[in-house]
C-alpha positions in Angstrom: 9.2 -31.8 5.4 5.9 -31.0 3.8 5.4 -27.5 2.3 2.0 -26.3 1.2 1.5 -23.3 -1.0 -2.1 -22.1 -0.5 -2.5 -19.4 -3.2 0.3 -20.1 -5.7 -1.2 -18.5 -8.8 -0.9 -15.0 -7.6 2.8 -15.5 -6.9 3.6 -17.7 -9.8 1.1 -17.9 -12.7 3.5 -20.1 -14.6 6.5 -17.9 -15.3 8.5 -19.2 -12.4 9.6 -22.6 -11.1 8.9 -24.2 -7.7 11.9 -26.5 -8.2 14.1 -24.8 -5.6 11.4 -25.2 -3.1 11.0 -28.9 -3.9 14.6 -29.4 -3.0 13.6 -28.8 0.6 10.9 -31.4 0.8 7.5 -32.5 -0.5 5.7 -29.5 -2.1 2.0 -29.2 -2.8 0.8 -26.1 -4.7 -2.8 -24.9 -4.8 -3.5 -22.0 -7.2 -6.2 -20.7 -4.9 -7.7 -21.7 -1.5 -11.0 -20.8 -0.1 -11.1 -20.1 3.6 -13.2 -23.2 4.2 -10.4 -25.4 2.7 -7.4 -24.0 4.5 -7.3 -26.5 7.4 -7.9 -29.6 5.3 -5.1 -28.6 2.8 -2.6 -27.5 5.4 -3.3 -30.2 8.0 -0.1 -32.2 7.5 2.1 -29.2 6.6 5.3 -28.3 8.4 5.5 -25.0 6.4 2.8 -23.0 4.6 3.4 -20.3 2.0 0.7 -17.7 1.4 0.2 -14.4 -0.4 -3.3 -13.2 0.4 -4.8 -16.2 2.2 -5.6 -15.2 5.8 -4.4 -17.4 8.6 -6.2 -16.2 11.7 -5.8 -17.5 15.2 -8.6 -20.1 15.0 -7.1 -21.5 11.8 -3.5 -21.7 13.1 -4.6 -23.4 16.4 -6.1 -26.1 14.2 -2.7 -26.7 12.6 -0.6 -28.0 15.5 2.0 -29.5 13.2 2.7 -26.2 11.5 6.1 -24.7 12.3 6.5 -21.9 9.8 4.5 -19.5 7.6 6.1 -17.7 4.7 4.3 -14.6 3.5 5.4 -14.1 0.0 4.5 -10.4 0.1 5.2 -7.4 2.3 2.2 -7.2 4.6 2.1 -9.7 7.4 -1.3 -8.8 8.8 -2.6 -12.0 7.1 -1.2 -14.0 10.0 -2.6 -13.5 13.5 -1.1 -16.1 15.8 2.2 -17.0 17.4 4.0 -19.1 14.8 7.3 -18.3 13.1 6.5 -15.9 10.2 8.7 -14.3 7.6 7.7 -11.8 4.9 9.5 -10.1 1.9 9.7 -6.4 2.9 11.6 -5.0 -0.1 10.5 -7.0 -3.2 8.0 -4.4 -4.3 9.6 -1.1 -3.3 10.2 0.3 -6.7 6.8 -0.8 -8.0 4.9 0.7 -5.1 6.8 4.0 -5.2 6.1 4.2 -9.0 2.4 3.5 -8.4 2.3 6.1 -5.6 3.4 8.8 -8.0 1.2 7.5 -10.8 -1.7 8.1 -8.5 -0.5 11.6 -7.4 0.2 12.7 -11.0 -3.1 11.3 -12.3 -5.0 13.3 -9.6 -3.0 16.6 -10.0 -2.5 16.5 -13.8 -5.8 14.6 -14.6 -3.9 12.6 -17.2 -6.7 10.1 -17.8 -9.3 12.9 -18.1 -7.4 15.0 -20.7 -6.4 11.9 -22.7 -10.1 11.0 -23.0 -11.1 14.5 -24.0 -8.4 14.7 -26.6 -9.5 11.4 -28.1 -13.0 12.9 -28.3 -11.7 15.9 -30.3 -11.5 18.6 -27.6 -7.9 19.6 -28.5 -8.3 19.5 -32.3 -11.5 21.6 -32.1 -10.2 24.1 -29.5 -9.9 27.7 -30.7 -6.9 28.4 -28.4 -3.5 26.8 -28.0 -4.5 25.2 -24.7 -7.5 24.3 -22.6 -8.3 23.1 -19.1 -11.4 22.5 -17.1 -9.8 21.2 -13.8 -7.3 22.7 -11.4 -3.7 21.6 -12.4 -1.5 22.1 -9.3 2.2 21.7 -9.6 3.9 19.4 -7.1 6.7 21.9 -6.5 5.9 23.7 -3.3 3.2 21.3 -2.1 3.6 19.5 1.2 3.7 15.7 1.2 3.0 13.9 4.5 4.3 10.3 4.7 3.1 7.8 7.3 5.8 5.2 7.7 9.3 5.8 6.5 10.5 2.3 5.7 11.9 1.2 2.3 8.9 2.5 0.4 8.3 5.6 2.4 11.9 6.7 2.2 12.1 6.3 -1.5 8.8 8.2 -1.9 10.3 11.0 0.2 13.4 11.2 -1.9 11.5 11.4 -5.2 9.1 14.0 -3.7 12.1 16.2 -2.8 13.2 16.0 -6.4 9.8 17.3 -7.4 10.4 20.3 -5.1 7.9 19.2 -2.5 8.2 19.8 1.3 8.3 16.5 3.0 7.1 15.6 6.5 7.0 12.1 8.0 5.4 10.3 10.9 8.2 7.8 11.6 9.8 5.9 14.5 13.2 6.9 13.1 15.3 9.4 15.1 15.0 12.9 13.5 18.8 13.2 13.6 19.1 10.2 11.3 16.7 11.5 8.6 18.1 12.8 5.3 18.1 16.6 4.8 14.7 17.8 3.6 12.6 15.3 5.6 11.1 16.7 8.7 9.8 14.4 11.4 6.4 15.0 13.0 3.5 13.1 14.4 0.5 11.8 12.5 -1.5 14.6 14.1 1.1 17.1 13.0 0.8 15.8 9.4 -2.9 16.5 9.2 -2.8 20.2 9.4 0.1 20.8 6.9 -0.3 18.2 4.2 -1.6 18.8 0.7 -1.0 15.1 0.0 -1.0 12.3 2.6 0.5 9.0 1.6 0.3 5.8 3.7 3.2 3.4 3.8 2.7 1.8 7.2 1.8 -1.7 8.2 -1.8 -2.6 9.2 -1.9 -3.0 13.0 -4.5 -2.3 15.7 -3.0 1.1 16.1 -3.1 2.0 12.4 -6.5 0.4 11.5 -8.8 3.2 10.1 -6.1 5.7 10.8 -7.9 7.9 8.2 -11.4 8.5 9.3 -14.0 11.3 9.5 -12.3 12.8 12.5 -8.8 12.9 11.1 -10.0 13.9 7.6 -11.9 16.9 9.1 -8.5 18.1 10.4 -6.9 18.1 7.0 -6.7 20.9 4.5 -9.8 21.2 2.3 -9.2 19.4 -1.0 -6.3 17.4 0.3 -5.3 14.2 -1.5 -4.9 10.8 0.2 -2.9 8.0 -1.4 -3.2 4.5 0.2 -0.9 1.9 -1.3 -0.5 0.2 2.0 -3.5 -1.7 3.2 -7.2 -1.1 2.6 -8.3 -1.0 6.2 -5.8 1.8 7.0 -8.7 4.0 5.9 -12.4 4.0 6.8 -13.9 3.6 3.3 -17.3 5.1 4.1 -15.7 8.2 5.7 -13.4 8.7 2.7 -16.3 8.3 0.3 -18.3 11.0 2.1 -15.2 13.3 2.2 -14.8 12.8 -1.6 -18.5 13.7 -2.2 -18.2 16.8 0.0 -15.0 18.0 -1.6 -13.0 17.8 1.7 -10.8 15.3 -0.1 -9.8 15.5 -3.8 
C-alpha cells in the first residue's frame, strides 16, 4: 500500500514520527502541496492524508486508485466526493474551547487594549485608582447562543454556565437529553436573544454564509460573533459592514 501525505508540515513540523504509518506500507511525505501538484503526487496512492489541502470532485475523479482519505483535522469539508473519509473530531476540543473564550474575554474586557495603554503609561499617570474608555460588560447574565453542540459546543456551553451566562443552542440533539441550563432553540431563535453568538458547526451547503447581512440585522445591536469553526460560515463582507456600523461589536 502506498500512503501519500500532501501537507505534512502543518501536522508534523518535526516533533513527531511517521514511523507508525510506515509500518502500514510505503509512505511519501510532502511538507506542502500546491493544488496544481495534487494529482501528480497522489496518482499511485492507495491512501492520502491531508490537513488543509482541498480534494474536490474533479481531483478525486482523477485518482481512480485512491481508496481512502484521512483528514488529520476536524473539518471534513476539504473532501468533496464519494471516497472513504475519516477525520479527527475531538483532538482539538480543549484548544478551540480555550480560544473561544480568549476571543470573548478579549472583546468584553479589552485585554489587549488596556495592556497597551498601561505600557504607554496611562495607568501610572492616571489621577484616579482606575480608568476605562470602553464598555466592560460582565459575562454573568449575558446570553450565549451556540450553533452546533458537538464536543466543542457542549464544552463551551458548560464553561459559559460557570460564568453565569444563559445558554441557548441550535442543535440536532433532543432537548430532553441536554444538560440543565442549556435551552434548545432554532438558529432563527438564537438571533433575537443572543448577546454573543458562537459557531461550532461543520461547513455544509446549509451552513455556508449562515451569518450574513439578513441574519445580522435580526441580532441585537452590538452583538458579538465568534467563529472558530470555518471561515465561510460567515459572509465576510457583511460582517465587515456590520462592524463598521456598530451592529456587531
